N, C-alpha and C positions, 0 to 999 in steps of 0.2 A: 904251167898248166894247172887248172883247177879240176877237182874231182867232185862230182855230184853223185851221191849214193841214192838210188831210187828203189832199193830193195824193200824199204818200209812202206812204200806206197802200193804194194801188191803186184809189182812187176815181176819179171822172171829172174830178178836178181842181177840184171845187167846194169852196168854203170854207164853214165854219159860223161864224156869229156867236154869241157867247155873251155875254149881258148879265147882270151880277150887280146886283141891286137892293139898294143899301146903305141905303136910307131906313129900313126896319124895324130894322135892326141899330143904326143911329145913334139911333133913337127909344128903343130898349131901353137903350142906354148912358146917354142923357140922363136917363131915369127912374131908373136905378140910381144915378147920381151924385146926383140930387136926393134920393133916399131916404137915401143914406149921409150927406149933409150934414145933413138934418133929424134923423136918428137920433143923429148925433154931438153935436148941440146939446143933447140931453137927458142926456148923460153928465155925471156929477158930477165935479168936480175932486178932491174928497176921496173916497177909496175907502173902502168899508166893509170893515174888517178885523176880522172876528169869527170865532172858532172855532165850529164847529157840531158838537154831539154828537148821537147817535142819539136818536130819539123815546123818551121815557121814560128816557133815560140820566141818569147822574149825573156830576158833575165828578170826573175822575180826579185825586186828590190824594194826597199822602203821608198817613201816619197822623196827623200833627200839623198838616197844612195847613188854613188857615182859608179858608172860602168864603162868599160872600154869595149866597143864592138869592133871586131875585125872581120872583114869580108875578103876572102882570097879570090881574086879574079884571075882570068887567064893572062898569059904573057908576063908572069911574075909581078903582077900589080896587086896592091892591097889598098883597101879603104879603111882608114882608122876613123872611128867616131867616138867621141866622149859624150856621154849623156849623164845628166843629173836629174833623176826622176824621169819624167817624160820629155824633158827639155834637152835639145841637142846643143852642146856647148862648143864643140870643135869637130870639124870634119875635114879630112885631108886624104889625098891619094899619095902613096909611096911605093917605091920599088922594094922587092923582097930583100935585096942586098942591103938596103938602108933601113930595115925595120927597127933594129935595136936603137940606132941613133934617133930615128923619127919618134919612137915612143918616148924617149928621154926628152926630146925637144917639145913634144906636145904636152907632156905632163908638166914640164917646167913653165911653159907658156900659160897653161890654164891654172897652175898651182893647185891642182887637185890630185888626190890619190885614189885611184879606182879600187873598189872592193872586189869586183869580179870582172872577168873578161869573157865575152861571148864570141866564139869563133865559128864562122861558117865559111863554106867554100862552094865553088861551082862544081858540077858533076864531073867535069873532065880533069880536075886537079888530082894529081897522084897523092896517096896517103903519106908518102915520105915527106912531101912538101908541107902537108898539114902538121905532121909531127915536128918538123923543123920550126915552123912558125909557133907552135905550141910551146916548144922548149924556150924560144926567145921571149915569148910573152910571160912565161913563168918567172923570168928574172925580175919582172916589174910588178906582176900581179899574182897574188897567192892562189886565187880560185879561177880556174879556166873551165868554161862550159862549152860543149860542142852543140851546135844547132844545125838542123837540116841534113843530117847524115842518115 
C-alpha cells in the first residue's frame, strides 16, 4: 500500500491511501509468456529461403540463362518446362511421386543446368505439397522462386 501525503497542499492534514492492484497485470504477463513459449515451439529450425516473384511474373534471367519452370496442377500432376532465355527447350508432364527422377532425366536429356527454378501452383494445392516439391527441386537447383502465391 502506498501513502500519499497531502498536508503540504493545504489540506486538513489527511492522507490518502492509494492501492495498485497488480494481479491483472501479472495475469496478463503470464498469459503473454505462455503464448510466446507455445508460438516459439512451432518455429522451424530450417528457414524457408525462397525468392518470391510477383503474381504472373517470370524469372528475370539473362538472355542465355537456363530456368526450370514447375507448375503444380491438381491430382498430383506437375508440368516441367526448361527454358533458355525466352525459348522453351523441353516440356513434360510428370506425377508428383516421380518428380525427382523426372528432373534428373530431363536435365540429362537436355544437358543443361538450370540457374533458377520458378515454382507455381493452382489455388487448391495445399502448402505442404508445395513445400515438398520445393525441397525436391532444391536438390537439383540452388535458387527456387515462388510465383503466383
